[in-house]
N, C-alpha and C positions, 0 to 999 in steps of 0.2 A: 476454353480459349480457341478461338478460330487460326487454324490452318493459315499461314501467311510467308511472306519473303522474310526470314533471321530477320533479326532487331540489328539493325548494326551499329558497329562499335564503335562507342563513342572516346579512346582513351588517346587515338592520336588526332582529334579532331576537337581543339576547344573551339570552335566556330559553331560545332555541332551540337556539341554539348550545352554549351550557354544559349544554343534559339531555344533547344526541347528543357533547360531550366528556365529558360523566361516565357514561353507556351504553361508551361507547367503552375512556374509563382502565378499567368494572369487568373490560371482555371482557382488554383485558390483563392486569389484577392476575387473575382466573381462569384463563386457557387461558395465557399467556407463561411467567409469573409461577411462580404455585403451581404448576399443574400441572408446567409447563414443566421446574422445578428438584425436582421428585416422583421420584424413584429408580425409583418404583414403574411408572413415567410413561416413553412409546417414548422415544425423543429423534427420532426422526422418522419418521411414518407414509409411508413409503417408496412410491411409486405410478413407473412407468414414464412418461418423457414423455410418451407418445401419450393415457394412461388417466387424467393427469392435466389436460395439457389440458380435455378434456369433463370433467369434476368441476370446472377452475374455469370456463370458459365463458368465453375470454378475447377474447369475438368486439368488437370496438368498433364500439355503435351509435349515431345516434343523436338516442337519446328516453336520457334519464335515467333513474334505477332509487330507491323508494323508499327512508324514512328505515326502516325494515328488513331492509328487502333489504342495505340498505348495512351494518347491523350483520353482519348471518350472513356476506356475504362480509369482512367484519371475522375473526369466526370461522375462515373455510375455510381465509385465508392463515396464519392463525400453527398451524392444525390441521397443515395441508403439509410444514409448513417447518420446518428444522433449528433442537432449540434448544441452541441454543450455550451455557446455562444449565445444561444436564442435568449432573448427576456424571457421568455417565459417555460425555459429551461431550468430546475426546481431538482438541489438535492441538496444530501445533507452535508458533504464535502468538496462540492466542488461547485459554481457554477457560471458563467461570465466567461470574458473574451478580455484578457489582458494584454494591450496591443504593446505592451515591453516585455513585458514576460514573452510574449510569442516571438519579438525578437531575439531578445536574449536566446529561446530554445532552435530559432533557425539559425546563430551562430556556434552554439552547440554542436548543431549534428552536421553544420555544415565541418566543423575541425576534424570533429570524430574524433577526440580524444577517448582517455583511460584515465583515471583514477589514480591506479595501481603504485606510481613514482615520479618523481618532479619530472623526470627528464620526460614523461613525454606530457606531461599537461603542466605546465610552472606554473602558466595564473589560476588555472582553476582548483590548482591544489593550495595555494595562497588565498584565495578567493573561500576554500572550505573553511582553511584553519580562523578564520579572520569571521566565517559566520558561527562557527562552534565557541569561538573565543565571548564573543556577541548573548550566545544561548547559556556560556556558562554565568555567563554575567545578571542576565536574569534571575537566575535561582540561589545565587548569594556566593559562585564560586568564583577563584581567583584562576584557578591553573586546575587540571585535569584534558580528558579527554572527552570523542566523542564519535559518535558513528550516525548518519542520515538514515532515517527507516522507511523504507515506502508503504506501511501499510501498517494498519491499525493490528493484526495476526500477529506481522513479526514484530513490529514494537512488544507485545505481549510476550511471545518468546525470548528478543533480547532479554526483558524484564525477570524473567521467571529464574533464568540462567545467570544475573547479578546475583538476586535473594539467595539461588543456592550456593554460588561462590562465596558469595558474604556471610552466609551463616556457615556453610564447610567449606574454608580455603584451603583443604587439604585434597578433594572432591579429584581434582587436576593429577593428584599420585596416588590415590585408591581405586578410583575409576565408582562409576555412580551404585555398584553393587554391596561394596560397604561401604555404601550411606542406610541409614536409618529411611523406614519409609514416607516418603513425604510427603506431605496434603496439599491442594491447591481448592482454594476455596473460590467459590463463583456463583454467580448467579442465576436461578432459571433458565431466565432472558435470554444469557450469554450463550447463544448454542451454537457459537461459530468459533467459539473458544476455548470448547469442553473439550478434554483430555479422555482419552479410551483409559476405562474406572478399570478393566484387565491387565492395564498395567500394570510391572511390578512396582515400578520407580518410583512412577505420580500416582495420588488417587486423588480423583476429583470427587469434590465434596458439593452440594450445590444446594446454596443458601436460597429460603422458601421469602419472597417479597410478596403477601398479601396485597391485593388490589391497587396494585403501583409497581410501579418500575424502578424509581430509585431502589441501590442499596445499601443503607441506613449500619450507623453502626448496633445498633440494637438486635438487628438482622443478623449479622454474623459473631455477635456475642455469643446470640441459643446456641449454636453452630458450634462455634468453639469451646463451650462448653461440656454437650454432650459428648463432643470430641476427645476432652478433657477425661470426659466420665470411663469413654472407652481405654481408656489410655490406665487411670487407677485399675481398671477390673482387670488390667495384663492383657485387653483382646490387641494392642498393636503399643508399639513403644517406641515412637518419633515423638522429630520436633515440631515446632507446628511453624509459616514459613509461609511465605505470600508474593506478589506482585503486588506494590502500589499501584503502578501504573492501570492496572483491570480495573481501578474503582474510577477511573476518571474515564471510561471512553462514554462515547454522546451516546452509543447506544443503549448501553445500564447504566441511567443515571447515578450521579452521586452527586449530593449535593458538596461543595467544598469542606463549609464546617466541620463535617464528617473524618474527614482523611487526620487530623491528624488524633482524634480518639482511636482510630482502625488503626493508625502506623505502630505500637507498640507491640500489637499482638501481633504484629509480622517476624519478630526478630526474636 
């Protein structure tokens, strides 16, 4: 960041604050939305890390910058970022620009509320309850609670905690070390969700899926059979459990018909 005159405070000057935001919104509209969704433009102005560091000048300095420099940095950030709304941007989880969703995000960011109490976010708390009600209805539940998951990894962590609590409801009072060793079955392709085999609380058992990525019933059945043999021989004394959601991960495929066959093995 280049040394310049200190950035003027805008808290007491609503006219200046509005002028700044109008200029920033104009840059977003031109650079991120119009150009970012135009097929004739690049998805990303790619630069190698060291070159990009020089172009961005990310060093933190004690002196602020002028408003003109701030606006130029807004353009630079957009220029060298991936345009996920571009027609030729492809991702297994998301792509494209939804104007209605973007409008909603602008409102939520502007209000800057939090979901922890009704007093700080009355509208969004009621919206959240309605969405959770709809999601519960989709799986046939008339009542219950829910939580939104920000990603697949933490979703699996939530599911494993729920599975543990269902199988051992007294784990909160007794503690983890009072429970028998637990086993997590996962495909070898599920690298992001592997647990450390050295942990005393959870043992990760990798299921072989030869020449394909799907995790099918008979793959897990063979592994469970071997696990049961170890139990009979006295090497392990444990209960088998797992998270149903881990079999539905898109990166390690699982056909829907296999889920009812796998479910009885989890309890």
